[in-house]
DRENPA-3360 file (N, C-alpha, C; in nm, 2 decimals, always signed):
BEGIN
1 = MSGVLLRA = +14.57/+3.74/+4.74/+14.47/+3.81/+4.67/+14.37/+3.70/+4.61 ~ +14.25/+3.70/+4.64/+14.16/+3.60/+4.58/+14.07/+3.67/+4.47 ~ +14.00/+3.59/+4.40/+13.92/+3.66/+4.29/+13.98/+3.61/+4.16 ~ +13.93/+3.67/+4.04/+13.97/+3.63/+3.91/+14.06/+3.75/+3.86 ~ +14.18/+3.72/+3.82/+14.27/+3.82/+3.76/+14.25/+3.83/+3.62 ~ +14.22/+3.95/+3.57/+14.19/+3.97/+3.42/+14.30/+4.06/+3.37 ~ +14.40/+4.00/+3.30/+14.51/+4.08/+3.25/+14.49/+4.16/+3.12 ~ +14.53/+4.28/+3.12/+14.51/+4.37/+3.01/+14.58/+4.31/+2.89;
9 = ATRVSTPW = +14.69/+4.24/+2.91/+14.77/+4.19/+2.79/+14.69/+4.09/+2.71 ~ +14.59/+4.03/+2.77/+14.52/+3.91/+2.71/+14.38/+3.96/+2.64 ~ +14.35/+4.09/+2.65/+14.23/+4.13/+2.59/+14.23/+4.15/+2.44 ~ +14.12/+4.12/+2.38/+14.11/+4.13/+2.24/+14.01/+4.24/+2.20 ~ +14.05/+4.32/+2.11/+13.96/+4.44/+2.07/+13.86/+4.39/+1.96 ~ +13.74/+4.44/+1.96/+13.63/+4.41/+1.87/+13.57/+4.55/+1.82 ~ +13.51/+4.55/+1.71/+13.45/+4.67/+1.66/+13.34/+4.72/+1.75 ~ +13.32/+4.86/+1.75/+13.20/+4.92/+1.82/+13.07/+4.87/+1.75;
17 = KNGGGETA = +12.97/+4.88/+1.82/+12.83/+4.85/+1.76/+12.81/+4.94/+1.65 ~ +12.85/+5.07/+1.65/+12.82/+5.16/+1.53/+12.94/+5.16/+1.42 ~ +13.04/+5.08/+1.45/+13.15/+5.06/+1.35/+13.26/+5.17/+1.37 ~ +13.24/+5.27/+1.46/+13.33/+5.39/+1.46/+13.46/+5.37/+1.54 ~ +13.49/+5.25/+1.59/+13.61/+5.24/+1.67/+13.61/+5.09/+1.72 ~ +13.70/+5.08/+1.82/+13.71/+4.94/+1.88/+13.71/+4.94/+2.03 ~ +13.68/+4.83/+2.09/+13.67/+4.83/+2.24/+13.73/+4.69/+2.27 ~ +13.78/+4.68/+2.40/+13.83/+4.55/+2.45/+13.75/+4.53/+2.58;
25 = TVAVFPEG = +13.69/+4.40/+2.58/+13.61/+4.37/+2.69/+13.69/+4.33/+2.81 ~ +13.67/+4.39/+2.92/+13.74/+4.35/+3.05/+13.66/+4.23/+3.11 ~ +13.53/+4.24/+3.12/+13.45/+4.14/+3.18/+13.31/+4.16/+3.13 ~ +13.23/+4.05/+3.12/+13.10/+4.05/+3.07/+13.02/+3.94/+3.14 ~ +12.89/+3.97/+3.17/+12.80/+3.87/+3.23/+12.67/+3.87/+3.16 ~ +12.61/+3.75/+3.12/+12.68/+3.62/+3.14/+12.80/+3.60/+3.05 ~ +12.90/+3.52/+3.09/+13.02/+3.50/+3.02/+12.99/+3.46/+2.87 ~ +13.05/+3.53/+2.78/+13.04/+3.51/+2.64/+12.93/+3.59/+2.57;
33 = AGLSDFDW = +12.85/+3.67/+2.65/+12.74/+3.74/+2.59/+12.79/+3.85/+2.50 ~ +12.70/+3.88/+2.40/+12.73/+3.98/+2.30/+12.67/+4.11/+2.34 ~ +12.68/+4.21/+2.24/+12.63/+4.34/+2.27/+12.48/+4.34/+2.28 ~ +12.41/+4.25/+2.24/+12.26/+4.25/+2.25/+12.21/+4.17/+2.38 ~ +12.29/+4.09/+2.44/+12.23/+4.00/+2.54/+12.31/+4.00/+2.67 ~ +12.40/+4.09/+2.70/+12.47/+4.10/+2.83/+12.38/+4.16/+2.93 ~ +12.40/+4.12/+3.06/+12.34/+4.18/+3.17/+12.43/+4.30/+3.23 ~ +12.56/+4.27/+3.23/+12.65/+4.38/+3.26/+12.78/+4.36/+3.17;
41 = RVSIARVE = +12.85/+4.47/+3.14/+12.97/+4.47/+3.06/+13.06/+4.58/+3.10 ~ +13.19/+4.54/+3.11/+13.30/+4.64/+3.14/+13.39/+4.64/+3.03 ~ +13.43/+4.75/+2.96/+13.52/+4.75/+2.86/+13.61/+4.87/+2.85 ~ +13.72/+4.87/+2.78/+13.80/+4.98/+2.75/+13.80/+5.01/+2.60 ~ +13.78/+5.14/+2.57/+13.77/+5.18/+2.43/+13.87/+5.29/+2.41 ~ +13.92/+5.29/+2.28/+14.00/+5.40/+2.24/+13.92/+5.49/+2.15 ~ +13.90/+5.62/+2.18/+13.82/+5.71/+2.11/+13.92/+5.81/+2.04 ~ +13.93/+5.81/+1.90/+14.03/+5.88/+1.83/+13.97/+6.02/+1.79;
49 = GDGPFSAF = +13.85/+6.03/+1.77/+13.79/+6.15/+1.71/+13.64/+6.17/+1.75 ~ +13.59/+6.28/+1.70/+13.45/+6.32/+1.73/+13.36/+6.22/+1.66 ~ +13.24/+6.20/+1.72/+13.13/+6.12/+1.66/+13.03/+6.08/+1.75 ~ +12.93/+6.01/+1.70/+12.82/+5.96/+1.79/+12.85/+5.84/+1.86 ~ +12.80/+5.82/+1.98/+12.81/+5.70/+2.06/+12.70/+5.60/+2.01 ~ +12.73/+5.47/+2.02/+12.63/+5.37/+1.99/+12.52/+5.38/+2.08 ~ +12.39/+5.36/+2.03/+12.27/+5.37/+2.12/+12.26/+5.22/+2.18 ~ +12.24/+5.22/+2.31/+12.20/+5.10/+2.38/+12.07/+5.12/+2.47;
57 = PGIDRTLT = +11.96/+5.12/+2.41/+11.83/+5.14/+2.48/+11.82/+5.04/+2.59 ~ +11.77/+5.08/+2.72/+11.75/+5.00/+2.83/+11.88/+4.97/+2.91 ~ +11.99/+5.04/+2.87/+12.12/+5.03/+2.94/+12.15/+5.15/+3.01 ~ +12.20/+5.13/+3.13/+12.27/+5.24/+3.21/+12.42/+5.23/+3.19 ~ +12.48/+5.35/+3.16/+12.62/+5.35/+3.13/+12.70/+5.46/+3.21 ~ +12.82/+5.42/+3.24/+12.91/+5.51/+3.31/+13.04/+5.51/+3.24 ~ +13.10/+5.63/+3.21/+13.22/+5.64/+3.14/+13.32/+5.72/+3.22 ~ +13.44/+5.67/+3.22/+13.56/+5.73/+3.29/+13.67/+5.73/+3.20;
65 = ILSGGSMA = +13.73/+5.85/+3.19/+13.85/+5.86/+3.10/+13.97/+5.80/+3.18 ~ +14.04/+5.72/+3.11/+14.16/+5.66/+3.18/+14.29/+5.74/+3.13 ~ +14.30/+5.78/+3.01/+14.42/+5.85/+2.96/+14.39/+5.93/+2.84 ~ +14.48/+6.02/+2.81/+14.47/+6.11/+2.69/+14.41/+6.24/+2.71 ~ +14.36/+6.30/+2.61/+14.30/+6.44/+2.63/+14.17/+6.44/+2.70 ~ +14.08/+6.51/+2.63/+13.95/+6.53/+2.70/+13.85/+6.49/+2.60 ~ +13.72/+6.46/+2.66/+13.61/+6.42/+2.57/+13.49/+6.49/+2.63 ~ +13.41/+6.56/+2.54/+13.29/+6.62/+2.58/+13.17/+6.52/+2.53;
73 = LNGHVLTP = +13.09/+6.49/+2.62/+12.96/+6.41/+2.59/+12.84/+6.50/+2.61 ~ +12.79/+6.54/+2.49/+12.67/+6.64/+2.49/+12.70/+6.75/+2.59 ~ +12.83/+6.81/+2.58/+12.86/+6.93/+2.65/+12.92/+6.90/+2.80 ~ +12.91/+6.77/+2.84/+12.98/+6.74/+2.98/+13.12/+6.69/+2.95 ~ +13.22/+6.78/+2.99/+13.36/+6.75/+2.97/+13.42/+6.65/+3.07 ~ +13.48/+6.55/+3.01/+13.55/+6.45/+3.09/+13.70/+6.45/+3.06 ~ +13.78/+6.44/+3.16/+13.93/+6.43/+3.15/+13.98/+6.32/+3.23 ~ +14.11/+6.28/+3.23/+14.16/+6.17/+3.31/+14.14/+6.20/+3.46;
81 = ASAPFSFD = +14.12/+6.32/+3.50/+14.11/+6.35/+3.65/+13.96/+6.37/+3.69 ~ +13.86/+6.36/+3.59/+13.72/+6.38/+3.62/+13.66/+6.26/+3.69 ~ +13.55/+6.28/+3.76/+13.47/+6.18/+3.82/+13.40/+6.10/+3.71 ~ +13.37/+5.98/+3.74/+13.29/+5.89/+3.64/+13.16/+5.96/+3.60 ~ +13.12/+5.95/+3.48/+13.00/+6.02/+3.43/+12.90/+5.91/+3.38 ~ +12.78/+5.92/+3.45/+12.67/+5.82/+3.42/+12.57/+5.88/+3.33 ~ +12.51/+5.80/+3.23/+12.41/+5.85/+3.14/+12.32/+5.73/+3.10 ~ +12.21/+5.76/+3.03/+12.12/+5.66/+2.98/+12.18/+5.62/+2.84;
89 = GGEAVQAL = +12.21/+5.49/+2.83/+12.27/+5.44/+2.71/+12.18/+5.45/+2.58 ~ +12.05/+5.48/+2.60/+11.96/+5.49/+2.49/+11.96/+5.63/+2.44 ~ +12.02/+5.73/+2.51/+12.01/+5.87/+2.47/+12.11/+5.89/+2.35 ~ +12.08/+5.98/+2.26/+12.17/+6.02/+2.15/+12.29/+6.10/+2.21 ~ +12.41/+6.04/+2.21/+12.52/+6.11/+2.27/+12.62/+6.13/+2.16 ~ +12.67/+6.26/+2.15/+12.77/+6.31/+2.06/+12.90/+6.33/+2.14 ~ +13.01/+6.27/+2.09/+13.14/+6.29/+2.16/+13.23/+6.40/+2.08 ~ +13.29/+6.47/+2.15/+13.39/+6.58/+2.10/+13.52/+6.55/+2.17;
97 = VTGGPVQD = +13.62/+6.51/+2.09/+13.75/+6.47/+2.15/+13.85/+6.59/+2.12 ~ +13.91/+6.64/+2.23/+14.02/+6.74/+2.22/+14.15/+6.69/+2.29 ~ +14.26/+6.74/+2.24/+14.39/+6.71/+2.30/+14.44/+6.57/+2.27 ~ +14.39/+6.51/+2.16/+14.44/+6.38/+2.12/+14.34/+6.27/+2.17 ~ +14.37/+6.15/+2.12/+14.28/+6.03/+2.15/+14.27/+6.01/+2.30 ~ +14.16/+5.95/+2.34/+14.13/+5.91/+2.48/+14.11/+5.76/+2.49 ~ +14.15/+5.70/+2.61/+14.11/+5.57/+2.64/+14.00/+5.59/+2.75 ~ +13.89/+5.51/+2.75/+13.80/+5.52/+2.85/+13.74/+5.38/+2.90;
105 = LNVMTRRG = +13.70/+5.38/+3.03/+13.64/+5.27/+3.09/+13.49/+5.29/+3.07 ~ +13.43/+5.19/+3.01/+13.28/+5.20/+2.98/+13.22/+5.09/+3.07 ~ +13.12/+5.11/+3.15/+13.05/+5.02/+3.24/+12.91/+5.03/+3.20 ~ +12.84/+4.91/+3.16/+12.71/+4.91/+3.11/+12.63/+4.80/+3.19 ~ +12.51/+4.84/+3.24/+12.42/+4.74/+3.31/+12.29/+4.75/+3.24 ~ +12.22/+4.63/+3.23/+12.09/+4.62/+3.18/+11.99/+4.67/+3.28 ~ +11.91/+4.77/+3.26/+11.82/+4.82/+3.35/+11.71/+4.71/+3.39 ~ +11.68/+4.70/+3.52/+11.59/+4.61/+3.57/+11.65/+4.47/+3.60;
113 = RFTHSVAR = +11.78/+4.46/+3.57/+11.86/+4.33/+3.60/+11.98/+4.37/+3.70 ~ +12.05/+4.47/+3.67/+12.16/+4.51/+3.75/+12.17/+4.66/+3.76 ~ +12.23/+4.70/+3.86/+12.28/+4.84/+3.88/+12.43/+4.84/+3.90 ~ +12.49/+4.96/+3.88/+12.63/+4.97/+3.90/+12.68/+5.11/+3.95 ~ +12.79/+5.10/+4.01/+12.86/+5.23/+4.06/+13.01/+5.22/+4.01 ~ +13.07/+5.33/+3.99/+13.21/+5.34/+3.96/+13.27/+5.45/+4.05 ~ +13.37/+5.42/+4.11/+13.45/+5.52/+4.20/+13.59/+5.51/+4.19 ~ +13.66/+5.63/+4.20/+13.80/+5.62/+4.20/+13.85/+5.59/+4.34;
121 = VRGPVALG = +13.95/+5.50/+4.35/+14.01/+5.46/+4.48/+14.16/+5.48/+4.47 ~ +14.22/+5.48/+4.60/+14.37/+5.50/+4.61/+14.41/+5.42/+4.72 ~ +14.53/+5.36/+4.72/+14.59/+5.28/+4.83/+14.52/+5.14/+4.84 ~ +14.55/+5.07/+4.95/+14.50/+4.93/+4.97/+14.34/+4.94/+4.96 ~ +14.29/+4.82/+4.90/+14.15/+4.82/+4.88/+14.11/+4.68/+4.95 ~ +14.01/+4.69/+5.04/+13.95/+4.57/+5.10/+13.81/+4.54/+5.04 ~ +13.79/+4.43/+4.98/+13.66/+4.40/+4.92/+13.60/+4.29/+5.01 ~ +13.50/+4.33/+5.09/+13.44/+4.25/+5.18/+13.33/+4.16/+5.12;
129 = AVPAVRLL = +13.27/+4.07/+5.20/+13.17/+3.99/+5.15/+13.04/+4.07/+5.14 ~ +13.00/+4.10/+5.01/+12.87/+4.17/+4.99/+12.81/+4.10/+4.87 ~ +12.68/+4.11/+4.85/+12.60/+4.05/+4.74/+12.62/+4.13/+4.61 ~ +12.74/+4.14/+4.56/+12.77/+4.22/+4.44/+12.90/+4.17/+4.38 ~ +12.91/+4.19/+4.25/+13.04/+4.16/+4.18/+13.11/+4.30/+4.19 ~ +13.24/+4.28/+4.23/+13.33/+4.40/+4.24/+13.44/+4.37/+4.14 ~ +13.48/+4.48/+4.08/+13.59/+4.47/+3.98/+13.68/+4.60/+4.01 ~ +13.81/+4.57/+4.04/+13.91/+4.68/+4.06/+13.99/+4.68/+3.94;
137 = LALDGGYR = +14.00/+4.80/+3.86/+14.08/+4.81/+3.75/+14.20/+4.90/+3.79 ~ +14.32/+4.85/+3.78/+14.44/+4.92/+3.82/+14.47/+5.03/+3.72 ~ +14.49/+5.15/+3.77/+14.52/+5.27/+3.68/+14.67/+5.28/+3.66 ~ +14.75/+5.22/+3.74/+14.89/+5.23/+3.74/+14.95/+5.09/+3.79 ~ +15.07/+5.09/+3.81/+15.13/+4.96/+3.86/+15.15/+4.96/+4.01 ~ +15.08/+5.04/+4.08/+15.11/+5.05/+4.22/+15.04/+4.94/+4.31 ~ +14.96/+4.86/+4.25/+14.90/+4.75/+4.33/+14.98/+4.62/+4.31 ~ +15.00/+4.55/+4.42/+15.08/+4.43/+4.42/+15.01/+4.33/+4.33;
145 = GLSRWDAL = +15.08/+4.27/+4.23/+15.01/+4.17/+4.14/+14.93/+4.22/+4.02 ~ +14.91/+4.36/+4.02/+14.84/+4.42/+3.91/+14.92/+4.51/+3.83 ~ +14.93/+4.49/+3.70/+14.99/+4.59/+3.61/+14.89/+4.69/+3.57 ~ +14.93/+4.80/+3.50/+14.84/+4.90/+3.45/+14.73/+4.84/+3.37 ~ +14.61/+4.86/+3.41/+14.48/+4.83/+3.34/+14.45/+4.68/+3.36 ~ +14.52/+4.61/+3.44/+14.48/+4.48/+3.48/+14.36/+4.50/+3.57 ~ +14.28/+4.39/+3.59/+14.16/+4.40/+3.68/+14.15/+4.27/+3.77 ~ +14.10/+4.29/+3.88/+14.07/+4.18/+3.97/+13.92/+4.18/+3.99;
153 = MVGPEEVA = +13.86/+4.07/+3.95/+13.71/+4.06/+3.97/+13.68/+3.96/+4.09 ~ +13.59/+4.01/+4.18/+13.56/+3.93/+4.30/+13.40/+3.92/+4.30 ~ +13.36/+3.79/+4.31/+13.22/+3.76/+4.30/+13.15/+3.78/+4.43 ~ +13.01/+3.77/+4.42/+12.93/+3.80/+4.54/+12.98/+3.71/+4.65 ~ +12.98/+3.78/+4.77/+13.01/+3.71/+4.90/+13.16/+3.67/+4.90 ~ +13.24/+3.69/+4.79/+13.38/+3.66/+4.81/+13.46/+3.78/+4.87 ~ +13.57/+3.75/+4.93/+13.65/+3.85/+5.00/+13.79/+3.86/+4.93 ~ +13.84/+3.98/+4.91/+13.97/+4.00/+4.86/+14.04/+4.13/+4.92;
161 = RVTGEGSG = +14.17/+4.13/+4.93/+14.24/+4.25/+4.98/+14.35/+4.28/+4.87 ~ +14.35/+4.40/+4.82/+14.46/+4.43/+4.72/+14.54/+4.53/+4.80 ~ +14.68/+4.50/+4.80/+14.77/+4.59/+4.87/+14.85/+4.67/+4.78 ~ +14.91/+4.77/+4.83/+15.00/+4.86/+4.75/+14.95/+5.00/+4.76 ~ +15.02/+5.08/+4.69/+14.98/+5.23/+4.69/+14.94/+5.27/+4.55 ~ +14.86/+5.19/+4.48/+14.82/+5.22/+4.35/+14.69/+5.31/+4.35 ~ +14.65/+5.34/+4.23/+14.52/+5.41/+4.22/+14.44/+5.32/+4.12 ~ +14.30/+5.32/+4.13/+14.23/+5.24/+4.05/+14.09/+5.29/+4.04;
169 = LLVVMTGV = +14.00/+5.21/+3.97/+13.86/+5.23/+3.96/+13.79/+5.11/+4.01 ~ +13.70/+5.13/+4.11/+13.63/+5.03/+4.17/+13.49/+5.03/+4.11 ~ +13.45/+4.92/+4.04/+13.32/+4.90/+3.97/+13.24/+4.80/+4.06 ~ +13.12/+4.83/+4.09/+13.03/+4.74/+4.17/+12.91/+4.72/+4.09 ~ +12.88/+4.59/+4.07/+12.75/+4.56/+3.99/+12.67/+4.48/+4.08 ~ +12.55/+4.52/+4.11/+12.45/+4.45/+4.20/+12.32/+4.42/+4.13 ~ +12.28/+4.29/+4.15/+12.15/+4.24/+4.09/+12.03/+4.31/+4.15 ~ +11.93/+4.33/+4.07/+11.81/+4.39/+4.14/+11.70/+4.29/+4.15;
% end
């Protein structure tokens, strides 16, 4: 397996932009960028209750529930089995959490610099040479070399193959 292994156990949580919770950065570009100067950002947050989302004007966002109950974003209900949900980061978004806290994967790209997609995958994953950054987040321990919520990041034109019968989320960030 080539690429950069990003272990869940080494992530550090930081406060949300609006102070309402915490998030742990999986990967960010450029490396070391903060909330105001990233081109793309992938993070995992724990949402314990109802409240507003932080506004990120000029940012496209996709949210995927990893575990826990359900969360409604302006009426769109997300569960751990739901497809990823994309929205404009500048919109006023209100979250309503039911059935206990949720963990979510949040992917954000700066409009005009990058685009992104998020898809659920199962089984072996082949990451061919393409002009995009790919990040595979393991949802369970079924991939060889990846524990739950570990990620493998593969750069543009790099190749990797992840074996095993795991399930995951494949995030693709492409420069515009």
